[in-house]
Backbone as a chain_set.jsonl record, in Angstrom:
{"seq": "XXXXXXXXXXXXXXXXXXXXXXXXXXXXXXXXXXXXXXXXXXXXXXXXXXXXXXXXXXXXXXXXXXXXXXXXXXXXXXXXXXXXXXXXXXXXXXXXXXXXXXXXXXXXXXXXXXXXXXXXXXXXXXXXXXXXXXXXXXXXXXXXXXXXXXXXXXXXXXXXXXXXXXXXXXXXXXXXXXXXXXXXXXXXXXXXXXXXXXXXXX", "coords": {"N": [[-4.934, 12.299, -38.215], [-4.28, 9.469, -40.472], [-5.543, 9.005, -44.012], [-5.841, 5.942, -46.198], [-6.962, 6.61, -49.761], [-8.199, 3.903, -51.712], [-8.794, 3.717, -55.068], [-10.313, 3.328, -58.44], [-11.901, 5.273, -59.736], [-10.874, 8.381, -60.547], [-12.26, 11.261, -60.0], [-14.229, 10.377, -57.888], [-12.192, 9.405, -55.982], [-10.829, 12.06, -55.659], [-12.704, 14.308, -54.866], [-13.612, 13.015, -52.718], [-11.145, 12.886, -51.277], [-10.779, 15.855, -50.554], [-12.633, 16.701, -49.6], [-12.368, 15.633, -47.026], [-10.103, 16.365, -46.173], [-10.795, 19.082, -45.714], [-12.004, 18.956, -43.409], [-10.853, 19.047, -39.991], [-7.841, 17.532, -38.851], [-7.029, 15.641, -40.834], [-5.076, 13.744, -42.758], [-5.163, 12.722, -46.486], [-4.015, 10.153, -48.389], [-4.081, 8.978, -51.924], [-4.372, 6.43, -54.011], [-4.727, 4.554, -57.059], [-5.143, 1.572, -57.641], [-4.729, -1.784, -56.244], [-2.379, -2.855, -56.287], [-0.704, -0.341, -55.885], [-1.832, 0.321, -53.558], [-0.905, -1.262, -51.691], [1.639, -0.797, -52.007], [2.088, 1.744, -50.995], [1.146, 1.182, -48.158], [2.766, -0.706, -46.844], [5.153, 1.077, -47.282], [4.907, 3.315, -45.389], [4.566, 5.905, -42.879], [2.279, 4.218, -40.815], [-1.227, 4.131, -41.27], [-4.105, 5.209, -40.23], [-6.424, 4.352, -41.154], [-7.758, 2.466, -44.155], [-9.064, 2.462, -46.904], [-10.385, 0.81, -49.649], [-11.71, 0.212, -53.108], [-14.267, -1.714, -53.813], [-14.475, -2.815, -56.762], [-11.74, -1.971, -57.903], [-8.776, -1.944, -60.409], [-6.888, -4.99, -59.712], [-8.15, -5.96, -57.075], [-9.424, -8.412, -57.509], [-11.855, -9.449, -56.388], [-12.668, -10.422, -52.949], [-10.822, -11.444, -52.415], [-8.321, -9.606, -52.892], [-9.271, -7.704, -50.723], [-8.995, -9.267, -48.676], [-5.877, -9.658, -49.242], [-4.853, -7.015, -48.393], [-5.702, -6.679, -45.91], [-4.301, -8.435, -44.469], [-1.603, -7.189, -44.998], [-1.789, -5.188, -44.0], [-1.372, -5.151, -41.199], [-2.82, -4.954, -38.459], [-3.953, -2.236, -38.752], [-7.116, -0.86, -39.49], [-8.716, -2.066, -42.192], [-11.16, -0.905, -44.573], [-13.949, -1.384, -46.495], [-15.406, -0.233, -49.951], [-17.92, 0.371, -52.129], [-19.928, 0.724, -55.231], [-22.028, -0.683, -55.798], [-24.383, -3.083, -53.726], [-24.263, -6.202, -53.39], [-26.483, -8.895, -52.287], [-25.588, -10.354, -49.388], [-22.685, -9.195, -49.278], [-22.147, -6.756, -47.265], [-22.259, -8.929, -44.874], [-20.041, -10.859, -45.94], [-17.547, -8.778, -45.707], [-16.922, -8.298, -43.703], [-16.802, -10.555, -42.388], [-14.102, -11.087, -43.25], [-12.53, -9.456, -41.839], [-12.578, -7.247, -41.991], [-12.689, -3.454, -41.437], [-15.481, -2.589, -42.081], [-17.777, -1.611, -43.935], [-18.953, 0.683, -46.95], [-21.222, 2.298, -48.792], [-20.899, 4.028, -51.69], [-23.313, 5.319, -52.076], [-23.588, 6.704, -49.722], [-24.258, 10.014, -47.855], [-21.725, 12.742, -47.921], [-21.312, 13.882, -45.291], [-22.108, 11.389, -43.857], [-20.156, 9.73, -44.504], [-17.686, 10.489, -43.709], [-17.8, 10.517, -40.797], [-18.343, 7.884, -40.57], [-15.662, 7.032, -41.482], [-14.249, 8.155, -39.253], [-15.202, 6.709, -36.865], [-14.465, 4.061, -37.738], [-11.705, 3.958, -38.072], [-11.15, 4.423, -35.297], [-11.134, 2.108, -34.155], [-13.898, 0.862, -34.565], [-16.594, -0.979, -35.805], [-18.394, -0.556, -38.698], [-21.145, -0.571, -40.501], [-24.065, 0.393, -42.429], [-26.837, 1.42, -41.47], [-29.109, 0.391, -42.696], [-28.069, -1.948, -44.16], [-27.219, -3.46, -42.077], [-27.974, -6.491, -40.625], [-28.661, -8.192, -38.523], [-28.897, -11.842, -37.285], [-31.253, -14.073, -36.646], [-30.641, -15.551, -34.772], [-29.389, -14.05, -33.162], [-30.857, -11.671, -32.429], [-32.029, -9.956, -29.719], [-30.294, -11.068, -27.722], [-27.8, -11.298, -25.809], [-25.177, -11.246, -26.415], [-25.108, -9.869, -28.985], [-24.597, -6.767, -28.934], [-21.266, -4.957, -29.041], [-18.599, -4.812, -26.9], [-17.978, -1.902, -26.435], [-20.614, -0.725, -27.544], [-21.954, -1.653, -25.275], [-20.794, -0.216, -23.29], [-21.668, 2.568, -24.197], [-24.003, 1.796, -24.186], [-24.424, 1.616, -21.277], [-24.128, 4.193, -20.398], [-26.637, 5.527, -21.488], [-28.635, 4.296, -20.143], [-28.147, 5.729, -17.929], [-29.263, 8.179, -18.275], [-27.464, 10.001, -19.784], [-26.076, 12.451, -21.955], [-25.2, 12.391, -25.331], [-23.401, 13.886, -25.361], [-21.805, 13.934, -23.15], [-21.9, 10.77, -22.962], [-19.362, 10.856, -24.745], [-17.455, 12.394, -24.127], [-17.187, 11.118, -21.574], [-16.074, 8.128, -22.526], [-14.081, 9.099, -23.82], [-14.341, 9.474, -26.447], [-15.248, 10.732, -30.193], [-18.229, 13.033, -30.385], [-20.158, 12.23, -32.653], [-19.395, 9.964, -33.192], [-20.195, 8.379, -31.071], [-23.001, 9.088, -31.375], [-23.236, 7.128, -34.078], [-23.149, 4.879, -32.479], [-25.152, 5.068, -30.823], [-27.317, 4.655, -32.82], [-26.968, 2.007, -34.022], [-26.995, 0.637, -31.444], [-29.764, 0.639, -30.995], [-30.819, -0.124, -33.369], [-30.13, -3.03, -33.01], [-31.262, -3.835, -30.444], [-34.086, -3.609, -31.524], [-35.37, -1.058, -30.819], [-37.126, 2.058, -30.518], [-35.932, 4.732, -29.801], [-33.54, 6.185, -28.612], [-34.286, 6.451, -25.415], [-36.382, 4.298, -25.494], [-34.628, 2.392, -25.918], [-33.004, 2.487, -23.594], [-34.799, 1.243, -21.688], [-34.981, -1.297, -22.905], [-33.436, -2.096, -22.111], [-32.292, -2.42, -19.269], [-35.058, -4.146, -19.024], [-33.796, -6.259, -19.653], [-31.656, -6.432, -18.292], [-29.605, -5.491, -19.308], [-28.214, -3.45, -18.078]], "CA": [[-5.552, 10.625, -38.749], [-3.618, 9.33, -41.861], [-6.26, 7.785, -44.264], [-5.268, 5.785, -47.415], [-7.649, 5.673, -50.106], [-7.761, 3.514, -53.08], [-10.365, 3.794, -55.528], [-9.605, 3.63, -59.594], [-12.276, 6.649, -60.196], [-10.29, 9.823, -60.188], [-13.391, 12.01, -58.83], [-14.388, 10.083, -56.252], [-11.137, 9.985, -55.111], [-10.251, 13.326, -55.559], [-13.919, 15.146, -54.078], [-13.22, 12.148, -51.081], [-9.722, 13.345, -50.503], [-11.115, 17.594, -50.564], [-14.018, 16.847, -47.938], [-11.883, 14.828, -45.64], [-9.229, 17.476, -46.091], [-11.402, 20.041, -45.228], [-12.4, 18.522, -41.845], [-9.646, 18.749, -38.723], [-7.367, 16.191, -38.413], [-7.115, 14.344, -42.009], [-4.221, 13.706, -43.933], [-5.447, 11.869, -46.874], [-3.436, 9.919, -49.653], [-5.21, 8.484, -52.371], [-3.851, 5.825, -55.303], [-5.676, 4.097, -58.259], [-5.389, 0.283, -57.751], [-4.32, -2.571, -55.231], [-0.786, -2.84, -55.976], [-0.149, 1.086, -55.328], [-1.966, 0.484, -52.229], [-0.121, -2.595, -50.969], [3.355, -0.06, -51.795], [1.573, 2.502, -49.831], [0.894, 0.447, -46.786], [4.489, -0.862, -47.125], [6.004, 2.334, -47.173], [4.649, 3.709, -44.233], [4.502, 5.282, -41.747], [1.253, 3.543, -40.45], [-2.095, 4.331, -41.795], [-4.993, 5.152, -39.487], [-7.66, 3.642, -42.058], [-6.957, 2.111, -45.413], [-10.183, 2.171, -47.608], [-10.463, 0.182, -50.742], [-12.727, 0.398, -53.749], [-14.444, -2.964, -54.337], [-14.127, -3.278, -58.131], [-11.007, -1.683, -58.971], [-7.632, -3.177, -60.297], [-5.982, -5.868, -58.746], [-8.813, -6.495, -56.321], [-9.986, -9.942, -57.585], [-13.401, -9.752, -55.091], [-12.533, -10.554, -51.194], [-9.078, -12.085, -52.379], [-7.869, -8.523, -52.568], [-9.382, -7.376, -49.248], [-7.956, -10.297, -47.299], [-4.578, -9.43, -48.836], [-4.806, -5.601, -47.872], [-6.022, -6.537, -44.392], [-2.76, -8.882, -43.948], [-0.265, -6.34, -45.478], [-2.127, -3.44, -43.057], [-0.916, -5.937, -40.052], [-3.479, -4.374, -37.852], [-4.468, -1.097, -39.181], [-8.192, -1.422, -39.824], [-8.964, -1.638, -43.494], [-12.699, -1.459, -44.849], [-14.323, -1.777, -48.273], [-16.782, 0.949, -50.381], [-18.336, 0.078, -53.001], [-21.19, 1.479, -55.844], [-23.171, -1.856, -55.549], [-23.905, -3.906, -52.208], [-25.223, -7.516, -53.546], [-26.764, -9.309, -50.781], [-24.249, -10.785, -48.406], [-21.453, -8.359, -49.561], [-21.488, -6.573, -46.15], [-21.605, -10.301, -44.55], [-18.486, -11.652, -46.285], [-16.597, -8.105, -46.111], [-16.902, -8.19, -41.9], [-16.159, -12.104, -42.216], [-13.074, -11.377, -43.461], [-11.99, -9.177, -40.584], [-12.538, -5.68, -42.721], [-13.472, -2.568, -40.109], [-16.654, -1.932, -42.4], [-18.384, -1.611, -45.303], [-19.186, 2.076, -47.252], [-21.9, 2.219, -50.09], [-20.653, 5.022, -52.176], [-24.576, 6.455, -52.327], [-23.684, 7.938, -48.51], [-23.898, 11.259, -48.0], [-20.532, 13.031, -47.113], [-20.844, 13.653, -43.595], [-22.058, 9.62, -42.765], [-19.035, 9.061, -44.712], [-16.833, 11.392, -42.366], [-18.283, 10.034, -39.578], [-17.748, 6.113, -40.39], [-14.437, 6.786, -41.266], [-13.591, 8.424, -37.955], [-15.661, 5.884, -36.558], [-13.613, 2.638, -38.132], [-10.115, 4.379, -37.758], [-11.085, 4.54, -33.678], [-10.832, 0.633, -33.994], [-15.285, 0.167, -34.627], [-16.72, -2.015, -36.946], [-19.289, 0.422, -39.453], [-22.278, -1.046, -41.77], [-25.307, 1.149, -42.859], [-27.787, 0.743, -40.682], [-30.109, -0.555, -43.557], [-27.528, -3.236, -44.627], [-27.168, -4.525, -41.036], [-29.167, -7.464, -40.685], [-28.101, -9.233, -37.376], [-29.219, -13.228, -37.48], [-32.346, -14.221, -36.025], [-30.326, -16.272, -33.67], [-28.6, -12.795, -32.493], [-31.701, -11.118, -32.084], [-32.436, -10.247, -28.321], [-29.391, -11.805, -27.245], [-27.074, -9.882, -25.012], [-23.917, -11.013, -27.367], [-25.354, -8.663, -30.437], [-23.613, -5.568, -28.526], [-19.739, -5.236, -28.685], [-18.491, -4.172, -25.676], [-18.168, -0.564, -26.481], [-21.856, -0.478, -27.452], [-22.246, -1.986, -23.923], [-20.423, 0.914, -22.39], [-22.489, 3.435, -24.479], [-25.703, 1.813, -23.691], [-24.947, 2.053, -19.398], [-24.742, 5.976, -20.519], [-27.927, 5.747, -22.134], [-29.323, 3.601, -19.359], [-27.935, 6.406, -16.741], [-29.67, 9.132, -19.066], [-26.538, 11.168, -20.252], [-26.816, 13.081, -23.363], [-24.319, 11.582, -26.409], [-22.285, 14.912, -25.486], [-21.548, 13.328, -21.719], [-21.084, 9.969, -23.209], [-18.348, 10.883, -25.378], [-16.469, 12.524, -22.833], [-16.866, 9.317, -20.511], [-15.298, 7.225, -23.014], [-13.103, 9.547, -24.69], [-14.644, 9.407, -27.812], [-16.362, 12.272, -30.269], [-20.038, 13.106, -30.26], [-20.386, 11.472, -33.995], [-18.88, 8.346, -32.926], [-21.655, 8.155, -29.89], [-24.158, 9.107, -32.352], [-23.571, 5.555, -34.823], [-23.077, 3.421, -31.632], [-26.646, 4.829, -30.555], [-27.926, 4.199, -33.77], [-26.489, 0.394, -33.952], [-27.778, 0.004, -30.276], [-31.416, 1.084, -31.488], [-30.899, -1.162, -34.361], [-29.786, -4.315, -32.288], [-32.259, -4.113, -29.741], [-35.398, -3.06, -31.822], [-35.733, 0.046, -30.228], [-37.405, 3.175, -31.591], [-35.341, 5.71, -29.755], [-32.576, 6.004, -27.594], [-35.294, 6.248, -24.054], [-36.596, 2.586, -25.729], [-33.271, 1.39, -25.98], [-32.813, 2.354, -22.536], [-35.949, 0.854, -21.318], [-35.097, -2.594, -23.107], [-31.803, -2.767, -22.013], [-33.325, -2.4, -18.582], [-35.791, -5.457, -19.04], [-32.866, -7.391, -20.108], [-30.605, -6.631, -17.259], [-28.009, -5.186, -19.827], [-27.662, -2.42, -17.339]], "C": [[-5.258, 10.311, -40.231], [-5.115, 8.272, -42.213], [-5.819, 7.458, -45.612], [-6.742, 5.399, -47.908], [-7.612, 5.2, -51.477], [-8.81, 3.41, -53.842], [-9.564, 4.385, -57.029], [-10.6, 5.222, -60.23], [-11.906, 7.778, -59.956], [-11.074, 11.251, -59.503], [-13.716, 11.793, -58.236], [-13.552, 10.161, -55.215], [-10.631, 11.556, -54.645], [-11.525, 14.67, -54.644], [-13.677, 14.476, -52.435], [-12.357, 12.975, -50.39], [-10.387, 15.275, -49.53], [-11.899, 17.509, -49.41], [-13.297, 16.386, -46.847], [-11.009, 15.817, -45.451], [-9.604, 18.597, -45.18], [-12.207, 20.089, -43.729], [-10.54, 18.966, -41.287], [-9.291, 17.707, -38.821], [-6.952, 15.167, -39.457], [-6.049, 14.568, -42.624], [-4.322, 12.613, -44.84], [-4.392, 11.408, -47.998], [-4.075, 8.655, -50.484], [-4.005, 7.592, -53.692], [-5.064, 5.16, -55.834], [-6.094, 2.675, -58.172], [-4.944, -0.558, -56.315], [-3.117, -2.623, -54.761], [-0.331, -1.365, -55.262], [-0.633, 0.947, -53.733], [-1.484, -0.176, -51.318], [1.705, -1.933, -50.9], [3.029, 1.06, -50.978], [1.72, 2.364, -48.372], [2.602, 0.213, -46.148], [5.648, 0.303, -46.411], [5.883, 3.086, -45.956], [4.839, 5.511, -44.002], [2.966, 4.846, -41.487], [-0.193, 4.401, -41.063], [-3.531, 4.447, -40.534], [-6.298, 3.997, -39.911], [-7.159, 3.39, -43.452], [-8.43, 1.329, -45.966], [-10.309, 2.061, -49.173], [-11.58, 0.206, -51.537], [-12.954, -1.129, -54.099], [-13.905, -3.774, -55.944], [-12.518, -2.527, -58.764], [-9.648, -2.596, -59.229], [-7.192, -3.767, -59.592], [-6.966, -6.455, -57.67], [-9.219, -7.758, -56.042], [-11.144, -10.153, -56.352], [-12.343, -9.575, -53.762], [-10.844, -10.843, -51.159], [-8.047, -10.759, -52.194], [-7.826, -7.762, -51.216], [-8.556, -7.834, -48.068], [-6.265, -9.956, -47.793], [-3.846, -8.107, -48.141], [-4.827, -5.59, -46.303], [-4.692, -7.396, -43.854], [-1.744, -7.91, -44.132], [-0.531, -4.861, -44.176], [-1.656, -3.909, -41.707], [-1.788, -5.425, -38.85], [-4.217, -3.346, -37.986], [-6.049, -1.815, -39.866], [-8.272, -0.747, -41.771], [-10.736, -1.918, -43.874], [-12.845, -1.26, -46.38], [-15.439, -0.697, -48.566], [-16.61, 0.082, -51.82], [-19.832, 0.844, -53.805], [-22.696, 0.672, -55.429], [-23.077, -2.519, -54.381], [-25.136, -5.297, -52.752], [-25.627, -7.998, -52.617], [-25.774, -10.113, -50.33], [-23.058, -10.35, -48.485], [-21.176, -8.029, -47.779], [-20.999, -7.648, -44.804], [-20.198, -10.208, -44.358], [-17.636, -10.25, -45.704], [-16.122, -8.106, -44.41], [-16.533, -9.48, -41.88], [-14.647, -12.208, -42.726], [-12.163, -10.835, -42.967], [-12.212, -7.689, -41.176], [-12.939, -5.083, -41.072], [-14.941, -2.164, -40.802], [-16.958, -2.013, -43.816], [-19.014, -0.211, -45.633], [-19.526, 2.047, -48.379], [-21.36, 3.758, -50.498], [-21.748, 6.328, -52.77], [-24.557, 6.928, -50.513], [-23.376, 8.951, -48.537], [-22.646, 11.376, -47.637], [-20.285, 13.025, -45.691], [-21.317, 12.261, -43.178], [-20.579, 9.243, -43.432], [-17.838, 9.234, -44.024], [-17.024, 10.82, -41.358], [-17.827, 8.542, -39.556], [-16.802, 6.31, -40.546], [-13.799, 7.256, -40.183], [-13.978, 7.156, -36.855], [-14.853, 4.204, -36.22], [-12.358, 2.768, -37.883], [-10.346, 4.32, -35.719], [-11.26, 2.988, -33.261], [-12.834, -0.187, -33.598], [-15.534, -0.536, -35.606], [-17.732, -1.026, -37.691], [-19.737, -0.392, -40.69], [-23.327, -0.29, -41.856], [-25.928, 0.563, -42.306], [-28.871, -0.048, -41.414], [-29.671, -1.883, -44.097], [-27.289, -3.765, -43.547], [-28.067, -5.296, -40.458], [-28.744, -8.323, -39.54], [-29.224, -10.443, -37.88], [-30.085, -13.419, -36.462], [-32.057, -14.358, -34.34], [-29.832, -14.945, -32.892], [-29.906, -12.315, -31.641], [-32.128, -11.378, -30.643], [-31.128, -10.738, -27.386], [-28.135, -10.74, -26.852], [-25.417, -10.102, -26.019], [-24.296, -10.158, -28.856], [-24.705, -7.443, -30.12], [-22.499, -6.141, -28.143], [-19.628, -4.698, -27.194], [-18.179, -2.722, -25.821], [-19.627, -0.215, -26.7], [-22.626, -0.461, -25.776], [-21.982, -1.089, -22.87], [-21.06, 2.335, -22.67], [-23.735, 3.288, -24.019], [-25.946, 1.622, -21.732], [-25.291, 3.345, -19.809], [-25.731, 6.296, -20.937], [-28.841, 5.593, -20.798], [-29.41, 4.967, -17.893], [-28.334, 8.073, -17.24], [-28.768, 10.405, -19.278], [-26.796, 11.217, -21.698], [-25.581, 12.129, -24.147], [-23.135, 12.749, -26.22], [-21.397, 13.995, -24.0], [-20.823, 11.964, -21.899], [-19.74, 9.746, -23.749], [-17.441, 11.344, -24.79], [-16.399, 11.765, -21.781], [-15.9, 8.77, -20.926], [-14.159, 7.745, -23.733], [-13.185, 9.7, -26.063], [-15.416, 11.061, -28.499], [-17.474, 11.695, -30.616], [-20.248, 11.886, -31.577], [-19.852, 10.133, -33.636], [-20.008, 7.874, -31.686], [-22.85, 7.869, -30.452], [-24.497, 7.717, -33.144], [-23.294, 4.826, -33.78], [-24.918, 3.571, -31.446], [-27.756, 4.075, -31.46], [-27.846, 2.291, -33.721], [-27.488, -0.104, -32.648], [-29.433, -0.292, -30.718], [-31.993, -0.133, -32.413], [-31.095, -2.73, -33.687], [-30.943, -4.482, -31.799], [-33.652, -3.881, -29.903], [-36.029, -2.221, -30.949], [-36.249, 1.335, -31.288], [-36.789, 4.189, -31.159], [-34.208, 5.242, -28.612], [-33.289, 5.741, -25.495], [-35.727, 4.872, -24.259], [-35.646, 1.97, -25.248], [-32.841, 1.139, -24.226], [-33.691, 1.344, -21.563], [-35.419, -0.812, -21.451], [-33.921, -3.206, -22.435], [-32.174, -3.031, -20.318], [-33.883, -3.674, -17.791], [-34.739, -6.724, -19.084], [-31.694, -7.603, -19.572], [-29.165, -6.441, -17.64], [-27.202, -4.221, -19.287], [-28.076, -2.189, -16.276]], "O": [[-5.922, 10.836, -41.124], [-5.652, 7.4, -41.531], [-5.419, 8.384, -46.317], [-7.537, 4.624, -47.377], [-7.105, 5.882, -52.368], [-9.847, 2.995, -53.324], [-8.72, 5.278, -57.107], [-10.1, 6.06, -60.981], [-12.546, 8.391, -59.101], [-10.571, 12.053, -58.717], [-13.878, 12.677, -57.394], [-13.715, 10.625, -54.086], [-10.201, 11.981, -53.573], [-11.163, 15.652, -53.996], [-13.59, 15.083, -51.368], [-12.548, 13.599, -49.346], [-10.359, 15.621, -48.349], [-11.779, 18.202, -48.4], [-13.619, 16.754, -45.718], [-11.118, 16.293, -44.321], [-8.985, 18.986, -44.189], [-12.803, 21.011, -43.172], [-9.496, 19.108, -41.923], [-10.087, 16.771, -38.898], [-6.585, 14.036, -39.141], [-5.951, 15.684, -43.135], [-3.814, 11.548, -44.487], [-3.856, 12.35, -48.583], [-4.477, 7.613, -49.966], [-3.001, 8.148, -54.139], [-6.164, 5.152, -55.281], [-7.234, 2.389, -58.537], [-4.839, 0.125, -55.297], [-2.679, -2.533, -53.614], [0.314, -1.331, -54.214], [0.055, 1.381, -52.809], [-1.561, 0.192, -50.146], [2.636, -2.305, -50.187], [3.887, 1.322, -50.135], [2.239, 3.149, -47.579], [3.285, 0.806, -45.313], [6.496, 0.321, -45.518], [6.939, 3.518, -45.496], [5.212, 6.245, -44.917], [2.305, 5.419, -42.354], [0.075, 5.578, -41.302], [-3.776, 3.36, -40.01], [-6.874, 3.15, -39.229], [-6.214, 4.045, -43.894], [-8.846, 0.203, -45.692], [-10.335, 3.064, -49.886], [-12.633, 0.225, -50.899], [-12.038, -1.784, -54.597], [-13.266, -4.802, -56.169], [-12.244, -2.58, -59.963], [-9.371, -3.616, -58.598], [-6.942, -3.209, -58.523], [-6.612, -7.569, -57.285], [-9.384, -8.264, -54.932], [-11.092, -11.068, -55.53], [-11.436, -8.747, -53.668], [-9.98, -10.599, -50.317], [-7.077, -10.849, -51.442], [-6.821, -7.307, -50.672], [-7.902, -7.354, -47.143], [-5.404, -9.97, -46.913], [-2.756, -8.057, -47.572], [-4.217, -4.806, -45.575], [-4.104, -6.996, -42.85], [-0.919, -7.863, -43.22], [0.211, -3.989, -43.725], [-1.503, -2.972, -40.923], [-1.053, -5.599, -37.878], [-5.272, -3.375, -37.353], [-6.158, -2.867, -40.497], [-8.039, 0.328, -42.324], [-11.388, -2.899, -43.518], [-11.972, -1.029, -47.217], [-16.232, -0.307, -47.709], [-15.69, -0.54, -52.351], [-20.681, 1.419, -53.125], [-23.798, 1.041, -55.022], [-21.973, -2.666, -53.858], [-26.354, -5.355, -52.577], [-25.067, -7.499, -51.64], [-25.042, -10.581, -51.202], [-22.198, -10.957, -47.847], [-20.386, -8.663, -47.079], [-20.041, -7.523, -44.041], [-19.451, -9.829, -43.456], [-16.739, -10.708, -44.997], [-14.956, -7.899, -44.074], [-15.614, -9.585, -41.067], [-14.029, -13.269, -42.635], [-11.014, -11.2, -43.216], [-11.793, -6.877, -40.352], [-13.275, -5.674, -40.046], [-15.633, -1.408, -40.119], [-16.242, -2.527, -44.675], [-19.663, 0.253, -44.695], [-18.68, 1.841, -49.248], [-21.41, 4.634, -49.635], [-21.576, 7.395, -53.359], [-25.564, 7.492, -50.083], [-22.328, 9.248, -49.11], [-22.143, 10.414, -47.056], [-19.42, 12.433, -45.045], [-20.911, 11.904, -42.072], [-19.882, 8.436, -42.816], [-17.055, 8.32, -43.764], [-15.938, 10.514, -40.866], [-17.084, 8.069, -38.696], [-16.237, 5.757, -39.602], [-12.664, 6.804, -40.029], [-13.116, 6.708, -36.099], [-14.703, 3.518, -35.209], [-11.75, 1.782, -37.465], [-9.33, 4.134, -35.051], [-11.509, 2.698, -32.091], [-13.124, -1.142, -32.877], [-14.612, -0.765, -36.389], [-18.042, -0.317, -36.734], [-19.025, -0.787, -41.614], [-23.735, -0.348, -40.696], [-25.918, -0.668, -42.335], [-29.462, -0.988, -40.884], [-30.445, -2.777, -44.436], [-27.016, -4.944, -43.773], [-28.96, -4.793, -39.776], [-28.426, -9.445, -39.932], [-30.17, -10.201, -38.629], [-29.781, -12.978, -35.353], [-32.556, -13.884, -33.32], [-30.047, -15.051, -31.685], [-30.016, -12.513, -30.431], [-32.493, -12.478, -30.23], [-31.28, -10.655, -26.167], [-27.713, -9.741, -27.435], [-24.674, -9.144, -26.234], [-23.409, -9.984, -29.691], [-24.154, -6.925, -31.091], [-22.317, -7.129, -27.431], [-20.556, -4.243, -26.525], [-18.15, -2.336, -24.652], [-19.989, 0.711, -25.973], [-23.438, 0.313, -25.269], [-22.607, -1.034, -21.811], [-21.091, 3.198, -21.793], [-24.474, 4.165, -23.572], [-26.986, 1.536, -21.079], [-26.445, 3.761, -19.7], [-25.966, 7.502, -20.858], [-29.607, 6.472, -20.404], [-30.354, 5.122, -17.118], [-27.812, 9.044, -16.694], [-29.132, 11.557, -19.044], [-27.422, 10.451, -22.431], [-25.086, 11.193, -23.52], [-22.063, 12.621, -26.812], [-20.289, 13.497, -24.203], [-19.718, 11.707, -21.42], [-19.029, 8.792, -23.432], [-16.39, 10.706, -24.854], [-15.405, 11.828, -21.058], [-14.871, 8.678, -20.256], [-13.324, 6.988, -24.228], [-12.234, 10.016, -26.778], [-15.876, 12.03, -27.895], [-17.779, 10.559, -30.976], [-20.483, 10.714, -31.286], [-20.358, 9.215, -34.282], [-20.518, 6.756, -31.76], [-23.588, 6.902, -30.264], [-25.594, 7.168, -33.046], [-23.107, 3.682, -34.193], [-25.758, 2.719, -31.734], [-28.653, 3.294, -31.143], [-28.77, 1.562, -33.363], [-28.416, -0.91, -32.713], [-30.038, -1.364, -30.695], [-33.022, -0.806, -32.339], [-32.086, -3.436, -33.879], [-31.773, -5.149, -32.416], [-34.439, -3.881, -28.956], [-37.072, -2.517, -30.366], [-35.895, 1.529, -32.451], [-36.846, 5.055, -32.032], [-34.13, 4.194, -27.972], [-32.778, 5.034, -24.626], [-35.527, 4.115, -23.308], [-35.683, 1.144, -24.335], [-32.495, 0.081, -23.699], [-33.093, 0.705, -20.697], [-35.395, -1.545, -20.462], [-33.572, -4.375, -22.27], [-32.377, -4.235, -20.167], [-33.581, -4.147, -16.695], [-34.904, -7.858, -18.635], [-30.847, -8.43, -19.907], [-28.11, -6.767, -17.095], [-26.036, -3.97, -19.594], [-27.592, -1.274, -15.61]]}, "num_chains": 1, "name": "protein.A"}
């Protein structure tokens, strides 16, 4: 899995690269600003995920994110930041990004989120994911992949079984389960399955 990390903080870049490369299956390229990131994207081969720092040189806010998304031509692009002002995660997703990563996330959560987004999913930490009131309780709040995972929950399958059936990694399923519980207002996976049955979602 090829990951491009663009951040102007040397220490963060190096720590994140070291942590990812200690995991199996990661090849990491790092750069310090948006122009270098765009050059790396253009040089190829294609990355599985591009991770950009919100405040690094060349970004100019969301304009840099939109430029990178256009340049990546289908490759997931995500934003990371040390701060999360109100509304930023929503704006990031509205731009078409794969997700938003606060730099305060634990290292293990970062790795799981990166795998999640590289697999084509959208990631925002649960405490920042605020479904609109109009979406609450609506079938449309669940993505197609979340519906597939929910079907597995309703069948009483463990995360490992759902991961095998869908051809995904178990940490990815765990993230989906957390998001499903959040969106359905469920206390746990069993409660989510009960709500799904009541709403005829599975």
